[in-house]
Structures are given as C-alpha cells and as structure tokens.
Backbone as ProteinMPNN parsed JSONL, in Angstrom:
{"seq_chain_A": "MSDPDRTELEKRLREHPLVAARLRHERDAQAAEAAVRECIYGDPIPISSWLRSSTYQQVKLAFSQITGNGNRPVELPVGIGDGPSQQRFIQTHKVFLLEHPALYALLKKVSLRTLVVPPQEERCV", "coords_chain_A": {"N_chain_A": [[-176.555, 76.897, -53.137], [-176.27, 79.778, -51.202], [-175.48, 83.244, -52.004], [-173.987, 84.657, -49.927], [-172.895, 82.413, -48.611], [-171.318, 81.308, -50.642], [-169.514, 83.403, -51.006], [-168.163, 83.412, -48.546], [-167.059, 80.844, -48.609], [-165.417, 81.09, -50.862], [-163.623, 83.021, -49.898], [-162.415, 81.597, -47.79], [-161.217, 79.567, -49.304], [-159.405, 81.018, -50.902], [-157.703, 81.91, -48.91], [-156.577, 79.614, -47.974], [-153.61, 77.787, -47.273], [-152.48, 76.214, -49.398], [-153.602, 77.386, -51.636], [-153.327, 80.181, -51.445], [-150.569, 80.638, -51.772], [-150.244, 79.867, -54.445], [-151.846, 81.744, -55.755], [-150.394, 84.04, -55.308], [-148.095, 83.568, -56.74], [-146.434, 84.443, -59.658], [-146.379, 82.941, -62.097], [-148.314, 80.975, -61.66], [-150.692, 82.208, -60.977], [-152.903, 82.842, -62.728], [-153.918, 80.305, -63.473], [-154.549, 79.324, -60.945], [-156.507, 81.158, -60.148], [-158.495, 80.597, -62.045], [-159.082, 77.96, -61.318], [-160.097, 78.327, -58.739], [-162.442, 79.754, -59.362], [-163.766, 77.785, -60.801], [-164.229, 75.867, -58.778], [-165.887, 77.3, -56.967], [-167.911, 78.634, -58.463], [-168.42, 77.067, -60.66], [-167.398, 77.751, -63.107], [-166.023, 77.074, -66.307], [-162.705, 75.816, -66.924], [-160.511, 77.765, -68.803], [-158.209, 77.037, -70.269], [-157.013, 74.045, -71.356], [-154.636, 72.728, -70.536], [-154.236, 73.663, -67.99], [-155.859, 72.095, -66.428], [-154.38, 69.856, -65.946], [-152.376, 70.729, -64.391], [-150.226, 71.188, -61.506], [-151.02, 73.266, -59.941], [-153.812, 73.439, -60.335], [-154.527, 70.965, -59.214], [-153.751, 71.391, -56.549], [-155.474, 73.467, -55.749], [-157.949, 72.183, -56.009], [-157.597, 70.155, -54.104], [-157.369, 71.699, -51.763], [-159.927, 72.819, -51.77], [-161.499, 70.516, -51.407], [-160.634, 69.825, -48.86], [-161.582, 71.953, -47.361], [-164.368, 71.857, -47.786], [-164.937, 69.243, -47.152], [-166.004, 67.39, -48.837], [-167.179, 64.401, -49.579], [-168.214, 63.336, -51.881], [-166.877, 64.163, -54.079], [-165.226, 64.083, -57.314], [-162.708, 61.616, -57.926], [-159.342, 62.517, -57.75], [-156.512, 62.659, -59.86], [-153.136, 61.877, -59.016], [-150.345, 64.147, -58.792], [-146.952, 64.533, -59.601], [-145.131, 62.456, -60.223], [-142.159, 61.455, -61.196], [-140.359, 63.155, -63.915], [-141.85, 65.821, -65.93], [-142.846, 64.87, -68.643], [-142.624, 62.074, -68.195], [-144.263, 61.799, -66.013], [-146.809, 62.439, -67.101], [-147.079, 60.329, -68.961], [-147.099, 58.14, -67.179], [-149.424, 58.662, -65.648], [-151.398, 58.582, -67.66], [-151.076, 55.947, -68.583], [-151.67, 54.445, -66.298], [-154.139, 55.293, -65.449], [-156.736, 54.215, -64.843], [-156.202, 52.552, -62.629], [-155.147, 54.502, -60.834], [-157.373, 56.099, -60.399], [-159.013, 54.348, -59.024], [-157.509, 53.687, -56.823], [-157.758, 55.174, -54.254], [-160.206, 54.145, -53.203], [-159.603, 51.414, -53.121], [-157.491, 51.412, -51.295], [-158.785, 52.365, -49.0], [-160.504, 50.201, -48.544], [-158.577, 48.202, -48.088], [-157.442, 49.167, -45.695], [-159.671, 48.949, -44.046], [-160.141, 46.179, -44.016], [-157.668, 44.789, -43.677], [-155.683, 46.314, -42.315], [-155.991, 46.612, -39.376], [-156.581, 46.576, -35.845], [-156.751, 43.693, -34.02], [-158.809, 42.279, -31.528], [-157.66, 40.731, -28.629], [-158.536, 37.459, -27.822], [-160.359, 36.197, -24.96], [-158.648, 34.288, -22.399], [-159.751, 31.705, -22.016], [-160.826, 31.135, -24.489], [-158.773, 30.765, -26.209], [-156.721, 28.825, -28.409], [-154.274, 26.472, -27.807]], "CA_chain_A": [[-175.77, 77.597, -52.147], [-176.569, 81.209, -51.264], [-174.337, 84.095, -52.328], [-173.091, 84.837, -48.776], [-172.158, 81.171, -48.372], [-170.28, 81.225, -51.68], [-168.506, 84.431, -50.727], [-167.365, 82.93, -47.421], [-166.305, 79.689, -49.091], [-164.354, 81.605, -51.731], [-162.632, 83.674, -49.033], [-161.659, 80.538, -47.116], [-160.394, 78.879, -50.301], [-158.3, 81.91, -51.279], [-156.787, 82.044, -47.778], [-155.983, 78.304, -47.681], [-152.172, 77.842, -47.596], [-152.175, 75.643, -50.71], [-154.118, 78.254, -52.69], [-152.78, 81.535, -51.309], [-149.231, 80.67, -52.376], [-150.401, 79.789, -55.905], [-152.404, 83.012, -56.23], [-149.321, 85.051, -55.257], [-147.016, 83.205, -57.665], [-146.685, 85.063, -60.961], [-146.64, 81.962, -63.156], [-149.461, 80.127, -61.333], [-151.844, 82.998, -60.527], [-154.073, 82.73, -63.608], [-154.475, 78.952, -63.353], [-155.147, 79.227, -59.614], [-157.747, 81.948, -60.181], [-159.482, 79.827, -62.821], [-159.479, 76.784, -60.523], [-160.961, 78.824, -57.665], [-163.742, 80.074, -59.959], [-164.415, 76.513, -61.122], [-164.696, 75.255, -57.532], [-166.935, 78.077, -56.306], [-169.01, 79.039, -59.346], [-168.608, 76.118, -61.749], [-166.91, 78.292, -64.378], [-165.088, 76.14, -66.946], [-161.295, 76.215, -67.039], [-160.37, 78.187, -70.192], [-157.049, 76.437, -70.933], [-157.055, 72.633, -70.956], [-153.41, 72.311, -69.848], [-154.359, 74.008, -66.575], [-156.519, 70.98, -65.744], [-153.351, 68.869, -65.606], [-151.309, 71.391, -63.643], [-150.196, 70.979, -60.061], [-151.798, 74.367, -59.352], [-155.207, 73.0, -60.353], [-154.654, 69.875, -58.244], [-153.645, 71.95, -55.207], [-156.708, 74.206, -55.461], [-159.004, 71.187, -55.81], [-157.332, 69.513, -52.823], [-157.745, 72.66, -50.724], [-161.395, 72.92, -51.791], [-162.057, 69.31, -50.786], [-160.332, 69.888, -47.438], [-162.472, 72.949, -46.757], [-165.764, 71.435, -47.853], [-165.113, 67.886, -46.654], [-166.925, 66.794, -49.799], [-166.869, 63.001, -49.865], [-168.779, 62.95, -53.174], [-166.125, 64.801, -55.159], [-164.561, 63.132, -58.199], [-161.369, 61.232, -57.524], [-158.34, 63.309, -58.452], [-155.282, 61.955, -60.181], [-151.997, 62.487, -58.344], [-149.37, 64.876, -59.588], [-145.651, 64.49, -58.973], [-144.465, 61.181, -60.458], [-141.092, 61.636, -62.18], [-140.337, 64.439, -64.614], [-143.122, 66.162, -66.567], [-143.318, 63.904, -69.652], [-142.783, 60.748, -67.577], [-145.449, 61.886, -65.168], [-147.995, 62.36, -67.942], [-147.172, 58.962, -69.478], [-147.489, 57.261, -66.081], [-150.821, 58.913, -65.312], [-152.243, 58.073, -68.746], [-150.96, 54.492, -68.633], [-152.226, 53.843, -65.09], [-155.263, 56.136, -65.045], [-157.813, 53.425, -64.231], [-155.756, 52.174, -61.287], [-155.017, 55.69, -59.991], [-158.711, 56.551, -60.021], [-159.577, 53.379, -58.087], [-156.612, 53.47, -55.686], [-158.281, 55.612, -52.945], [-161.218, 53.206, -52.724], [-158.917, 50.157, -52.796], [-156.724, 51.614, -50.067], [-159.756, 52.44, -47.899], [-160.926, 48.825, -48.297], [-157.436, 47.523, -47.479], [-157.365, 49.601, -44.302], [-160.828, 48.421, -43.321], [-160.081, 44.726, -43.912], [-156.381, 44.229, -43.273], [-154.889, 47.149, -41.43], [-156.803, 46.893, -38.2], [-156.139, 45.932, -34.628], [-157.659, 42.635, -33.585], [-158.956, 42.14, -30.087], [-157.14, 39.464, -28.12], [-159.647, 36.724, -27.193], [-160.117, 35.802, -23.553], [-157.766, 33.124, -22.219], [-160.484, 30.445, -22.166], [-161.17, 30.923, -25.899], [-157.54, 30.602, -26.987], [-156.235, 27.484, -28.712], [-152.85, 26.42, -27.533]], "C_chain_A": [[-176.053, 79.091, -52.305], [-175.295, 82.012, -51.538], [-173.433, 84.363, -51.122], [-172.272, 83.582, -48.456], [-171.026, 81.005, -49.381], [-169.15, 82.205, -51.412], [-167.59, 83.977, -49.596], [-166.499, 81.743, -47.846], [-165.148, 80.144, -49.983], [-163.249, 82.257, -50.907], [-161.769, 82.623, -48.345], [-160.74, 79.806, -48.086], [-159.192, 79.734, -50.69], [-157.268, 82.051, -50.162], [-156.107, 80.722, -47.409], [-154.514, 78.337, -48.099], [-151.807, 77.276, -48.963], [-152.552, 76.588, -51.844], [-153.469, 79.633, -52.639], [-151.403, 81.648, -51.969], [-149.321, 80.646, -53.899], [-150.94, 81.102, -56.473], [-151.353, 84.123, -56.229], [-148.223, 84.797, -56.28], [-147.348, 83.703, -59.067], [-147.081, 84.06, -62.037], [-147.935, 81.173, -62.92], [-150.755, 80.895, -61.085], [-153.08, 82.817, -61.413], [-154.725, 81.353, -63.511], [-155.155, 78.781, -61.996], [-156.475, 79.976, -59.562], [-158.847, 81.19, -60.927], [-159.987, 78.622, -62.025], [-160.394, 77.193, -59.366], [-162.358, 79.097, -58.217], [-164.495, 78.805, -60.354], [-165.005, 75.882, -59.859], [-165.913, 75.983, -56.964], [-168.15, 78.293, -57.2], [-169.27, 78.078, -60.504], [-168.172, 76.643, -63.101], [-165.914, 77.32, -65.008], [-163.665, 76.712, -66.995], [-161.03, 76.554, -68.502], [-159.221, 77.518, -70.958], [-156.908, 75.001, -70.436], [-155.794, 72.176, -70.222], [-153.456, 72.665, -68.361], [-155.024, 72.895, -65.79], [-155.521, 69.915, -65.297], [-152.265, 69.455, -64.72], [-151.378, 71.069, -62.156], [-150.965, 72.086, -59.347], [-153.264, 73.972, -59.259], [-155.435, 71.929, -59.283], [-154.621, 70.412, -56.81], [-154.91, 72.711, -54.81], [-157.848, 73.229, -55.196], [-158.829, 70.463, -54.469], [-157.747, 70.434, -51.675], [-159.263, 72.776, -50.626], [-162.02, 71.703, -51.107], [-161.774, 69.288, -49.29], [-161.281, 70.844, -46.724], [-163.908, 72.441, -46.706], [-165.997, 70.068, -47.245], [-166.029, 67.083, -47.55], [-166.485, 65.377, -50.137], [-167.378, 62.537, -51.213], [-168.024, 63.567, -54.346], [-165.501, 63.74, -56.06], [-163.159, 62.809, -57.687], [-160.378, 61.992, -58.387], [-157.109, 62.444, -58.734], [-154.121, 62.638, -59.483], [-151.097, 63.22, -59.333], [-148.035, 64.744, -58.869], [-144.919, 63.179, -59.136], [-143.429, 61.403, -61.553], [-141.069, 63.02, -62.798], [-141.65, 64.635, -65.371], [-143.624, 65.151, -67.587], [-143.528, 62.499, -69.071], [-144.032, 60.715, -66.717], [-146.713, 61.731, -66.002], [-148.172, 60.963, -68.527], [-147.653, 58.007, -68.392], [-148.973, 57.421, -65.765], [-151.739, 58.375, -66.397], [-152.24, 56.547, -68.788], [-151.691, 53.822, -67.474], [-153.463, 54.58, -64.577], [-156.351, 55.361, -64.321], [-157.428, 53.034, -62.806], [-155.705, 53.381, -60.364], [-156.375, 56.231, -59.55], [-159.341, 55.631, -58.973], [-158.762, 53.235, -56.802], [-157.172, 53.976, -54.353], [-159.32, 54.646, -52.368], [-160.578, 51.873, -52.325], [-158.15, 50.283, -51.48], [-157.65, 51.69, -48.853], [-160.247, 51.038, -47.539], [-159.81, 48.027, -47.63], [-157.329, 47.887, -46.003], [-158.489, 48.991, -43.473], [-160.68, 46.926, -43.042], [-158.786, 44.237, -43.267], [-155.645, 45.033, -42.216], [-155.725, 47.569, -40.224], [-156.241, 46.133, -37.011], [-157.192, 44.908, -34.22], [-157.66, 42.562, -32.068], [-158.44, 40.768, -29.676], [-158.299, 38.731, -27.442], [-159.316, 36.406, -25.727], [-159.311, 34.491, -23.484], [-158.493, 31.812, -22.478], [-160.867, 30.152, -23.623], [-159.936, 30.685, -26.772], [-157.229, 29.128, -27.207], [-154.728, 27.475, -28.481], [-152.198, 25.338, -28.346]], "O_chain_A": [[-176.072, 79.605, -53.423], [-174.183, 81.526, -51.333], [-172.212, 84.303, -51.266], [-171.104, 83.674, -48.078], [-169.916, 80.612, -49.023], [-167.975, 81.874, -51.571], [-166.373, 84.141, -49.681], [-165.329, 81.662, -47.472], [-164.033, 79.637, -49.868], [-162.067, 82.065, -51.192], [-160.544, 82.737, -48.317], [-159.612, 79.462, -47.735], [-158.078, 79.222, -50.795], [-156.09, 82.286, -50.432], [-155.164, 80.712, -46.618], [-154.195, 78.858, -49.168], [-150.913, 77.803, -49.624], [-151.904, 76.597, -52.891], [-153.102, 80.188, -53.675], [-151.111, 82.636, -52.642], [-148.554, 81.334, -54.574], [-150.532, 81.522, -57.556], [-151.412, 85.039, -57.051], [-147.496, 85.72, -56.648], [-148.421, 83.415, -59.597], [-148.014, 84.303, -62.803], [-148.581, 80.748, -63.878], [-151.819, 80.282, -60.991], [-154.187, 82.655, -60.899], [-155.951, 81.249, -63.473], [-156.216, 78.163, -61.906], [-157.451, 79.482, -58.997], [-159.994, 81.152, -60.481], [-161.175, 78.304, -62.057], [-161.353, 76.488, -59.051], [-163.352, 78.71, -57.602], [-165.721, 78.754, -60.255], [-166.145, 75.418, -59.868], [-166.868, 75.341, -56.527], [-169.287, 78.151, -56.751], [-170.234, 78.254, -61.249], [-168.521, 76.069, -64.133], [-165.047, 76.795, -64.311], [-163.463, 77.922, -67.092], [-161.293, 75.725, -69.373], [-159.269, 77.445, -72.186], [-156.71, 74.766, -69.244], [-155.884, 71.305, -69.356], [-152.779, 72.025, -67.556], [-154.777, 72.761, -64.592], [-155.796, 69.156, -64.368], [-151.331, 68.751, -64.338], [-152.433, 70.727, -61.621], [-151.504, 71.865, -58.262], [-153.89, 74.152, -58.215], [-156.415, 71.982, -58.539], [-155.373, 69.945, -55.955], [-155.366, 72.612, -53.671], [-158.628, 73.422, -54.263], [-159.812, 70.192, -53.779], [-158.4, 69.996, -50.727], [-159.817, 72.825, -49.528], [-162.959, 71.842, -50.322], [-162.592, 68.783, -48.521], [-161.727, 70.569, -45.611], [-164.583, 72.584, -45.686], [-167.121, 69.747, -46.859], [-166.749, 66.199, -47.085], [-165.534, 65.177, -50.892], [-167.016, 61.449, -51.66], [-168.486, 63.498, -55.485], [-165.272, 62.615, -55.618], [-162.507, 63.658, -57.078], [-160.549, 62.1, -59.601], [-156.731, 61.6, -57.921], [-154.115, 63.863, -59.365], [-151.096, 62.946, -60.534], [-147.989, 64.833, -57.642], [-144.142, 62.811, -58.255], [-143.79, 61.526, -62.724], [-141.682, 63.951, -62.276], [-142.469, 63.719, -65.444], [-144.722, 64.618, -67.426], [-144.495, 61.819, -69.416], [-144.764, 59.726, -66.697], [-147.601, 60.962, -65.635], [-149.294, 60.458, -68.584], [-148.512, 57.162, -68.643], [-149.693, 56.432, -65.63], [-152.763, 57.768, -66.085], [-153.281, 55.927, -69.003], [-152.269, 52.749, -67.645], [-153.79, 54.494, -63.393], [-156.84, 55.809, -63.284], [-158.232, 53.169, -61.884], [-156.169, 53.304, -59.227], [-156.504, 56.762, -58.447], [-160.115, 56.086, -58.132], [-159.265, 52.72, -55.803], [-157.067, 53.246, -53.367], [-159.306, 54.365, -51.17], [-160.959, 51.272, -51.32], [-158.161, 49.37, -50.655], [-157.336, 51.142, -47.797], [-160.393, 50.719, -46.359], [-160.068, 47.258, -46.704], [-157.147, 47.012, -45.157], [-158.276, 48.569, -42.336], [-161.045, 46.454, -41.965], [-158.817, 43.362, -42.403], [-155.044, 44.458, -41.309], [-156.108, 48.73, -40.083], [-155.508, 45.158, -37.174], [-158.374, 45.227, -34.094], [-156.634, 42.761, -31.418], [-158.756, 39.763, -30.313], [-158.974, 39.303, -26.586], [-158.153, 36.357, -25.327], [-159.317, 33.699, -24.427], [-157.931, 30.902, -23.088], [-161.201, 29.012, -23.946], [-160.072, 30.426, -27.968], [-157.439, 28.294, -26.327], [-154.013, 28.377, -28.918], [-150.987, 25.139, -28.251]]}, "name": "protein", "num_of_chains": 1, "seq": "MSDPDRTELEKRLREHPLVAARLRHERDAQAAEAAVRECIYGDPIPISSWLRSSTYQQVKLAFSQITGNGNRPVELPVGIGDGPSQQRFIQTHKVFLLEHPALYALLKKVSLRTLVVPPQEERCV"}
C-alpha cells in the first residue's frame, strides 16, 4: 500500500465514529492510538491487556468496516457479563466463538432462505 493510501485510510479510521470517540476518551486514547497504528502500519500493541480491551475490538471493527476486508482474522466478541465473567466465557468458548461467524453464514445460506413456491401442477396435494 502506498503512503498516500495509508494516510487516507488512517484519516478515515480516525474519523470513524467507533474510533473517534475512543481517541477523545482520556482512558481509552492510548489503546485506541496503538490499535490504529497496528491496523495501518502493523505496529505491535505494546501492552497485552489492550488486545483484550473493547477499545481494541472497536478499532478493529471500524477498520474492517472501512476496508471491507473479508480475509481478516475472526475477532472474539466483547461484552458478555461482567469483566471476569466475560474473560472466563471467552476463554472457555474460544473455539466456538471463532467459528460462529462461519457457522452462522452457513446457517443463513442453508436454512434461513425463502423458498420459491412451485407451480400449481408440480404441487402434491
């Protein structure tokens, strides 16, 4: 990716509603800044707890919305119960949570669809 493209992508990411609010928030600003730099430049996140934060998840979600990147790694959800319960749930069900988007897409494709009504002469009564 060329530097002008990166600059434009970074600008769009910083202006995204999910990211802009995090960058303005005093407690979340450093984690949001690190997540933006990871998305745009591949810089590693310096504090491992930031990788589990909702700020990190929101920046990654915004980045995927902007880029439409279908090849991105599956992200684990954030927001199940209180903090410790959430972490236990995610660790206990990590394999399922990583596979859930693909399973749901398959479910929609196979089961959640509208069937065409056959012509009258093909119907069994």
